[in-house]
C-alpha positions in Angstrom: 120.3 150.0 98.9 120.0 148.1 102.2 123.1 149.8 103.6 121.7 153.3 102.7 118.4 152.5 104.4 120.2 151.1 107.5 122.4 154.3 107.8 119.5 156.7 107.5 117.5 154.6 110.0 120.4 154.7 112.4 120.7 158.5 112.1 117.0 158.9 112.8 117.4 156.8 116.0 120.4 158.8 117.2 118.5 162.0 116.6 115.6 160.7 118.7 118.0 159.8 121.5 119.8 163.2 121.4 116.5 165.0 121.4 115.2 162.9 124.4 118.3 163.9 126.5 118.0 167.6 125.5 114.2 167.8 126.3 114.6 165.9 129.5 117.2 168.4 130.7 115.5 171.5 129.5 112.1 171.0 131.0 113.7 170.6 134.4 115.2 174.1 134.0 111.7 175.7 133.9 111.0 175.5 137.6 109.8 173.3 140.4 106.4 171.7 139.7 105.7 171.3 143.4 105.2 175.0 143.7 102.4 174.9 141.3 100.7 171.7 142.5 100.4 172.6 146.2 98.5 175.5 147.8 100.2 178.6 149.0 99.8 177.6 152.6 102.0 174.5 152.3 104.6 173.1 154.6 108.2 171.8 153.8 107.0 168.3 154.8 104.3 168.4 152.2 106.7 169.6 149.5 109.1 166.8 150.4 106.4 164.2 150.4 105.1 165.3 147.0 108.7 165.3 145.5 109.2 161.7 146.7 105.8 160.7 145.3 106.6 162.2 141.9 110.2 160.8 142.0 111.7 164.3 141.8 113.9 163.8 144.8 116.2 161.4 143.0 119.3 162.4 141.0 118.7 163.4 137.4 120.5 160.4 136.0 118.3 158.1 138.0 115.2 160.0 136.8 116.4 159.8 133.2 117.1 156.0 133.5 113.6 155.4 134.9 112.0 157.5 132.2 113.9 155.7 129.4 113.1 152.3 130.9 109.4 153.2 131.0 109.5 154.7 127.5 110.8 151.4 126.2 107.5 149.8 127.2 105.4 152.6 125.7 104.9 154.3 129.0 105.2 158.1 128.8 104.7 158.5 132.6 101.8 160.1 134.5 100.7 163.7 134.5 101.7 165.5 137.7 98.5 167.7 137.6 95.8 165.4 136.2 97.2 162.1 137.8 96.5 160.2 134.6 98.7 158.5 132.0 100.2 160.9 129.5 99.5 158.4 126.6 95.8 158.6 127.5 95.8 162.4 127.6 97.6 162.5 124.2 95.1 160.0 122.7 92.2 162.1 123.8 93.7 165.2 122.1 95.2 163.6 119.0 92.1 163.4 116.8 91.6 167.2 117.0 95.2 167.8 115.9 95.0 165.2 113.1 91.8 166.8 111.9 93.4 170.3 111.7 96.6 169.0 110.1 94.8 166.9 107.5 92.6 169.9 106.5 95.7 172.1 106.2 97.5 169.5 104.1 94.4 169.3 101.8 94.3 173.1 101.4 98.1 173.2 100.7 97.8 170.7 97.9 94.6 172.2 96.4 96.0 175.7 96.3 99.8 175.3 96.2 100.1 172.8 93.4 98.0 174.6 90.7 99.3 178.0 91.6 103.0 176.9 91.6 102.6 175.1 88.3 100.7 178.0 86.7 103.3 180.6 87.9 106.1 178.5 86.3 104.3 177.7 83.0 102.9 181.2 82.4 105.6 183.2 84.2 105.6 186.9 83.9 101.8 187.3 83.8 99.6 189.2 86.2 98.5 186.1 88.1 102.1 184.9 88.4 103.0 188.2 90.0 100.1 188.0 92.4 101.0 184.4 93.2 104.6 185.3 93.9 103.6 188.2 96.1 101.2 186.0 98.2 103.9 183.3 98.4 106.5 185.8 99.7 103.9 187.3 102.1 102.8 183.9 103.4 106.4 182.9 104.3 107.1 186.2 106.0 104.3 186.4 108.5 104.0 184.1 111.5 101.0 181.8 111.8 99.6 183.2 115.1 99.6 186.8 113.5 97.7 185.5 110.5 95.2 183.7 112.9 94.5 186.9 114.7 93.9 188.8 111.4 91.5 186.1 110.2 89.6 186.2 113.5 89.4 190.0 113.3 88.1 189.9 109.7 85.8 186.9 109.5 84.7 186.5 113.2 84.7 190.0 114.6 83.9 192.2 111.6 82.0 190.0 109.2 80.7 187.5 111.8 80.8 184.7 109.3 82.8 182.1 111.3 83.4 181.4 115.0 86.6 182.8 116.6 87.4 179.6 118.3 86.2 176.2 119.5 85.9 172.8 118.1 83.2 170.5 116.7 81.9 171.8 113.3 83.3 172.7 109.8 82.9 176.4 110.7 85.2 175.9 113.7 87.8 174.1 111.5 88.0 176.5 108.6 89.9 179.4 110.1 92.5 177.2 112.0 93.1 175.1 108.8 93.6 178.2 106.6 96.0 179.7 109.2 98.0 176.5 109.5 98.3 176.0 105.8 99.2 179.6 104.9 102.9 179.2 105.4 103.2 175.8 103.8 101.2 176.8 100.8 103.4 179.8 100.2 106.5 177.6 100.4 105.1 175.0 98.1 104.3 177.6 95.5 107.8 179.1 95.5 109.6 175.8 95.5 107.4 174.2 92.8 107.6 177.3 90.6 111.4 177.4 90.7 111.7 173.7 90.2 109.4 173.6 87.2 111.1 176.6 85.6 114.5 175.0 86.0 113.2 171.7 84.4 111.5 173.6 81.5 114.8 175.3 80.6 116.7 172.0 80.5 118.1 170.4 77.3 115.9 167.3 77.3 112.8 169.5 77.5 114.1 171.5 74.5 114.6 168.2 72.7 110.9 167.2 73.3 109.9 170.6 71.9 111.9 169.9 68.8 110.0 166.6 68.4 106.8 168.6 68.2 105.2 167.7 71.5 102.7 170.1 72.9 103.5 172.2 75.9 100.9 170.6 78.0 102.3 167.1 77.3 105.8 168.3 78.1 104.6 169.9 81.3 102.5 167.1 82.8 104.4 164.1 81.4 108.0 165.1 81.6 108.6 168.4 83.6 106.5 167.6 86.6 107.9 164.1 87.0 111.4 165.6 87.6 110.3 168.7 89.4 108.4 166.5 91.8 111.6 165.0 93.2 112.7 168.4 94.4 109.3 169.1 96.0 109.3 165.7 97.6 111.7 166.7 100.4 109.7 169.8 101.1 106.5 167.8 101.1 107.8 165.5 103.9 108.8 168.4 106.1 105.5 170.1 105.4 103.4 167.1 106.4 105.3 166.9 109.7 105.3 170.6 110.3 101.6 170.9 109.8 101.0 168.4 112.6 103.8 169.6 114.9 103.5 173.3 114.1 100.0 173.6 115.4 100.9 174.6 118.9 100.4 178.4 118.5 97.4 177.9 116.1 95.6 175.7 118.6 96.3 178.2 121.3 94.9 181.1 119.2 91.8 179.3 118.2 91.3 177.5 121.6 91.5 174.2 119.6 91.6 171.2 122.0 94.6 169.5 120.4 97.9 168.1 121.4 99.7 171.4 120.9 97.5 173.1 123.3 98.0 170.3 125.8 101.8 171.0 125.6 101.2 174.7 126.4 99.1 173.7 129.4 101.9 171.3 130.5 104.5 174.1 130.3 102.3 176.5 132.3 101.9 173.9 135.1 105.5 172.5 134.8 104.0 169.1 134.0 107.3 167.5 132.9 105.9 164.2 131.6 103.2 165.9 129.5 105.7 168.3 127.9 108.2 165.5 127.2 105.5 163.2 125.8 104.1 165.8 123.4 107.6 166.9 122.2 108.7 163.3 121.7 105.5 162.6 119.7 106.1 165.7 117.5 109.8 164.9 117.1 109.1 161.3 116.1 106.6 162.5 113.5 109.1 165.0 112.1 112.0 162.6 112.0 109.9 159.7 110.6 108.6 162.0 107.8 112.1 163.0 106.9 113.3 159.3 107.0 110.4 158.4 104.7 111.4 161.1 102.3 115.0 159.9 102.3 113.9 156.3 101.6 111.6 157.5 98.8 114.5 159.4 97.3 116.6 156.2 97.3 113.7 154.3 95.5 113.0 157.0 93.0 116.6 158.1 92.3 118.8 155.1 91.3 122.0 157.3 91.6 121.6 157.3 95.4 121.5 153.5 95.8 
């Protein structure tokens, strides 16, 4: 078991290193930040001085080595535009992103679990067909499109909720629903198929022959095994709900980390973009690593 844990941890660390190299190179292909930080009436001497101040005049390999060295101490660098540490900027925006992500996870569980279980247990019924349609629809439309539709209906037409902003439950509701729509649909489809597969297995038929009720079979035996299949999806969903909030935060003017990354891209603020992408990537990789480790614990055949 220790060897399996060590191998999966090593794969996670290699993934982070590869991602760091790719992100570091890609952000520097987006343009020269000096052109965005200085006024139009600038001189070549001013441009050169700013490049030297930001460390952009050095070779890429030297810049990368400096960045990795600082990263090892927890330093994500300084924002080119705001002249403040990136870690501090992320810390200011992180509570808003966590709030939206936690609300989306709660909605995914409260809606996806019962609908998926019901669709599998009473498959073929009218509510099962409605649930399958909504699940297919939810996985087909992008989050930002759903956000604009909800704004049009509930903010513009009905005027029940604000179209954007941050601070109250009313501001949170539409972004959380938008962010959870895709994950809820995926959970419904995966859980439904997993439960149906388990309910058709031989050992479930054996329990029926023993005279156990369908509810006991479902909750005590079927869901225990179907839950292993949904576990991998749950890990990716948790990470995706926190990392996939970039467009949702932009649509709803939500002051989170995702919107901070969009601002960094607009201003070619390399350190901000790198810091946010590394944070999101670390969350995603750690969530998948945790799922792998839970699989090893729950499934003895993998040890």
